[in-house]
N, C-alpha and C positions, 0 to 999 in steps of 0.2 A: 205727149205727156198730158196727164190729166190733173185737174185741180183737186187737191185732196187735203184734208186736215184730219189727222188721227186723234183719237181721244187719249188723254193721259192714262197711264196704266200703273198700277201698284207693282213695283218690282220686288221690293224686299221690305221686311219690317224687323226691327230690333227690340228686344225686351230685356231689360237689365236694371233700369232705374227703379227705385223703390218709392218714388213720389212723382209729382207733376214734372214733366220735361219743360223747361223754361226757355231754352235757347238752342239753336242748331246752326251749324255752319259746315260747308264743304272745304276740304283742302284744295289747293289749286290744281293738283294732278288727279283729283277725283278718287284717290286711293283710300282716303279716310274721311269720316264725318265726326265732328266733335259736338257733344251735347252737354248742357248744364241742367241741373235739376234741383228741386226743393229738397232732395235727400242729401244735399251738401257735396255731391260727387260731380266730378267731370268724367265723362266717358268718351273714349276714342274708339269708334267702330270702324273696322276694316271692311272695305267693300268686297274683298276676296272672301268667299264663304268659309274657306278652310282656316282663316286666321281669326284668332280669338280677339275679343274686345279688351281694351285696357280700362281699368277703373282707377281714377286718381283721387285719393283721399288726402285732404290737406286743409280745405276750408272748414271752418267751425259752424257754418250756417249755410242756408240756401244759396246756391249758385244761380244768379239771375241773368247773366249774359256771358256769351262765349264768342270768340272770334279767332280764326286762323290768320297768321301773318301772311302777307302776299306770297312769300316764298314757300309757305307750308311747313316751315321748320320750328315754328313756335305757335302755341295756343295761349291766348289771354283769357282769363276768367275773372268776372266781377261778382262779389258776394255780399250777402247781408251782414257778414262778419266785418265789414268796413275795409276789407283788403282786396287787392288785385294780385293775381298770381300769373306768372309766365311759366308755361310747361313746355318741355320737349316731348312731343307726342310719340314716345317709344315705350318699350316695356319697363325701362328704368324709372320712369315717372319723375324725372328730375324737375324741380321747380324752384323759382325764386319768388319771394313774397315781399310786397311793400304796402305799408299802411297808407292807403290812398286818400281816404276821407275821414271825417269825424262821424259819419253815419253810413247807412246802407249804400253800397255802390250798385246802381241799377243797370249800368251800360258800360261797355268797353268796346273800342273800335280802333283798329290799326289804320294809319295813314297809307296812302297808295304806295309809298316807297318803303314802308315798313319801319321807318326810323322813329316815328312818334306814335303815342297812344293818346286817345281822348277818353276820359271817364266822366260819368254823370252820377250824381248822388242825391240822397235825401237831405244832405247838408246844404242844398240849394245851389251848389256850385258845379261848374264844369272845369275839369283840370286837364292840362296837357303835360305829357311826360316824354322823356327820351326812352326808347325801348331797351337798349342794351345796358344802360347804367341805371335804369329806373329812377332817373333824376327828375324831380319836379321842375317844370319850366314856368308855367303861369296858370292863373285861375281866371275864370269868367264868372262874374258875380251878380248879374242883374235879375235873375229869377227870384221870385219871392215865395216859392213853394218847391216841393220835391221836383227834381229833374229826372225824368223817366228815361230819356234817350239822348245821345249825342253822336253825330256822325261827321266824318270828313267828307268834303266834296271830292269828286273824282280827280281834280287837279290839286287837291290838298290846300287850296287857298282859303276855303271857307269851312265853317263848322255850322251845322244845324242842330238845334236842341229843342226838346219839347218838355213841358212842365205841367204840373198840376195847377199852376197859376193861370191856366187856360191860354198860354201864349206858346208860339213856336218862334224861336229867335234865330236869326242869321247873324253869324259873327265873321269878321275878317280876322284870319289867324295871325297875320303880321301886325296889324294895328291893334288887335285885341279889343276892337270896338264892336258893339252891336249895330249892324247895318240896318236891320228892319225887324219888326215884330208882327207876326200874323196872329190874329185873335180868334180863338175858338169860343163861340158864344154858348153853345148847348152843353158841351162836355170838354174834356181835355184830351190831348193826343197821347196815346200809350206808346206810340212808335212813329218814327219819322225817318225818311231816307231820301237821298238824292237820286234823281233820274240819271242813267248812265251818261247823258249829254252834259250833266251839270247845270242845266238851265231851269230845272223844275225840282220840286220836292213833293213827296206824297206823305200824307199823315193818316194813321189809323186811329180812330177816335172812339171815346167811350159813348158817344151818341149814336153808335152803330154805323157811322158813315166813314167813307174814305174820300179825302179831298186831295186834289192835285193843284199846286200853286206854281205860278211863274215867278221866279225869284228876281227877274229883271223889272217886269212891270208891276209886280206884287199883286197881280190879279189871280183870282181862282179860275183855273181852266176847266176843271171837271169836278163833279160832286156825285159820288155814287151812294145811293141808299139801297144796298142790295142785301145787307145782313139784318137779322132780327136779334142780334146780340152784340155785345161790345166787340170791337175789332181790336185784336191783340197784337198783330204783327202783319208785316207786308214785305214783299220783295219784288224788285224790278227784274224782268228778264234782261240779260246783258245786251240784247239788241235794242231794248228800249220800247218795244211795242206791246208788251204784255206786263201785267201786274198781278201778282197773286196775293191774296189776303187770307188771314186766319182769324176765326171768330169764336166767341164763347157760345154761339148758336150751334157748335159742333161741325161747322162746315168750313171748307176753303172755297174761295171764288177766284176764277181766272178772268181777268178783265182785259178786253181788247182796247188799248188806249187810242188806237188810230180811229176806230169806229165809235169809241165812247160807249161800249156796251158790255154786258156780261156774256162771257163765252161758256164757261162751265161752272157747275156747282159740284164739289167733291165731298162725298160722305165716306169717311173711313174711320175716324176716331169716335170713340164712345165718350161723350162729354166735350168740354171746351177744347178747341185747338189753340194752343198758346204761342206757337212759333212756326215760322215757315221761311225757307231760304232756297233760292235757285243756286245751282252749281255755277262755277265760273264760266262754263260754256253755254249754260241754259238747257243742256240736254236732259238734266235731271232737276228735281226739286225735292226737298225733304221737309217733313212736318213733325211736330211733337205736340203732345197734349196731356191733359190731366189723367188720361188712361195709362200713363207711364210708358206709352209706346212711341217709338221713332219709326216713321214710315219714309221710304224712299220711292219716289214716283218717276217714271219716264215721262218727259214732257210731251213728246210727239208733235204737239202743235207748233214747235219751233222749226220744223222741217217742212214747210209748206211748198208744194209743187204748183207752179203757176203755168198757165198757157193763155194765148190770145184767143184760142178757139172756145174754151170752156169758161163760161161765166155763170156762177150761181148767184142769182139776183136775190136781194133781200132788202127789207126796210132798214134804212140807216137812221140813227138817232139824229135829231135836229141839232145843228151846230150854230151857236151864236158867235160871230167873229168879233172878239174883243181885241182891240189893237194891242200888240206887244212890241217889245223893243225891235225884234226882227220878225216881220210878218211872214208866216208860213201857212200853207193850206193843208199839208199832210206830211207824214213821214216819208222821205224818199228812201226806199228800202235798199237801194243799190249800195249804200254805205255799210249795210249790215249783211250783205249776201253771204259772206263767209260763215257767219253764225247761223243764219237761216238755212244754210245748206250743209250743215256739218255732217250729214250722212253720206255725202258724195265721196266715194272711195278713191277714185282716180283724179289726182290733181289736175292733169292736163284736160281731162273731160270737164272738170269743175269750171275751169276758166273759160272753156269754149261755151259752155252753157250759160255762164254768167254774162259774157259779152253779148250773146245773142238775145238775152232776156231782160237786160237792165230796163229797157223802156217798158216792157210788159209789166215788170214789177211795179213801177211807179204809177202806171195808168190803171191797172186792173185790181190793185190790192184793196182799194176801198169798195170794190164791187163784189168781193168774194165773201159769200156767207157760209155759215156752218150750220148744219142741221143735226139735231140730236140723234145719235145713232146707237148709243151703247149703254148697257147696264151690265156691270161686271159683278161676279161674286168671287170671294176669296176664302181660302180654307180657314183663315183665322178671323173671320167675321165678315159681315156684309159690307160691300163697297159698291156704291152706286155713283155714277157720273151723269149729270144731266147738263144739257147745253141749252141756253136760252138767251133772249135779248133782254136787256134791263131798261127800266124807266130811268132816265137820267136827266138831270138839269144842268144847265150851263156847260155845255160841251164845246170844247175847242180843241182842234188837233194840236198835238204837242210839238215843240220845236225839234228840228233835226240836229244830228250831231255835227260837229264842226268839220270843215274840210280836212283839217289835220287828222281827225279821228278816222275819216274815210281813207286817207292815204295810209295810215297805220294799219287799218283793217286789211287793206289789200296787201301791204308789205308783209304782214304777219302770215299771210296765207301761202306765199310762194317764194321762189328764188333760191331758198336754201335747201340743199339735198337733205332728205330725212335722216340719213346716217349722221351727217355733220351736225344737224340740229339736235339730235339726241345726245351726241357727244358733248356739245356746248352746254346743253341743259344739265347733263351730268356734272360737268366741271363747275358750273354755277352753283349747283346743289351742294357739291363738296366744299366749295369756298364758303357757302353760307353756313354749312355745318361747322367749319373751322372758326368762322366768326362767332357763332353761338358758343362754341367750346371755349374760345378765348374769353368771351364775355362772362361765361360761368366761372372760369378760373379766376378772372379778375374780381368777380363778386366774392368768391371764396377767400381770396387773398385779403380783400377788404374786411371780410368777417373775421379772419384770423388775426389781422392787425388790431381790430376792435377788441377781440377777446384778450390779446396780449396786453393791450393798453389797460383793459379792465383789470387783468390779473396784477399788473404792476401797481395800479392805483390801490387795489385791495391790499397788496403787500405793504405799500407805504403806510396805509391806514393802520394795519396791524402793528407795524413797527412803531409808529407814533403812539398807538394805544399802549404797547408794552413799555415804551419809554416813560409815558406818563404814570403807568402803574408802578414802575421801579422808583420814580421820583417821589411818588406818594408814599 
């Protein structure tokens, strides 16, 4: 086997929005991509070329955030019209709407179990809701300016939020208390998200930088000054060792978090790149921009082949070891082998190779370098990819996933026959659809009850009015 790292490639692009694309997300099964836009529309793009896209009209103003539920059967959208909508991503375009805030809603995010939603708004609050009844649960109120983004942690215990008040706040969902505030001195964070391990957060800032913080020691682990424009969005690779960023300098950057350096610069969009997101497996990522285009890229760099024999040597960024709650020196990649090797077709072969190479992964990963090899052109515009190392300050290797995560990673890979797994997945999908249908029926019943109540009240008012008229 040889040590190889392929360049990202542009697989597809979608054109249909009539204004800047503001947000993008993949469904869990990779069959659909949802996007929001300044044109007030939500669009669902089908990955199968023969299937047409769905355009959902409902919001009265720009859609600023979009998110698929973990099951993929619902899409949440947040808008400048102060509302949040829940859509069923099918041709019928069914949706329910709830007035979520008293100002623009900038962010919406499902919890890992799909039961709750967190929203962030220009009314300076973060609100948490139940998904199926759209019932307001509680509000988090310590920000003193617009709240740009709010996300659940992978275990749903924490919420992270970023605001124009130049703070990033960590909240305990159960106690509803602010645990810690990180301060941005030069700009404010447009976007913030949790590392898949749940131990770190990354922030995309208006000062053109990307920062990675440890949420246990509250120390900054990494600081990337790789963009020449505002950083609008970012997304962690599910394995946790790569981070992709989108900037107003019209580029996307792929960062190697293990080495603390820049891997790739991607030029595809004409004008600012406003949003970016990895698929649930990390095999693809998608981007949107002010050019109204949605692009789908094949990652390629998430399927690295390693060997003991081949080592590509390169200069690594200097690392300053700041003490953290649990001291680690690098990412042990054996806990993510299933993601990193998603291209292996034969499961038996997969496990054999995995067992024999676990040691090689952990020892040689930090010594594997990537050299710039490619410049691509595309029929719909120039696309160039360059790979380089970045100057970076305060580098420290990020923490590893928990042992439980490791066990789950291996368990999810094997043991269950594919046929049975597909059947179970189908049953779960059908149950989820039934749950959604019951939820929608329940909502309609509530609406009908409200309308009947309103009619009865109107009837009583008319009766009283007529009675008074006769008496007069």
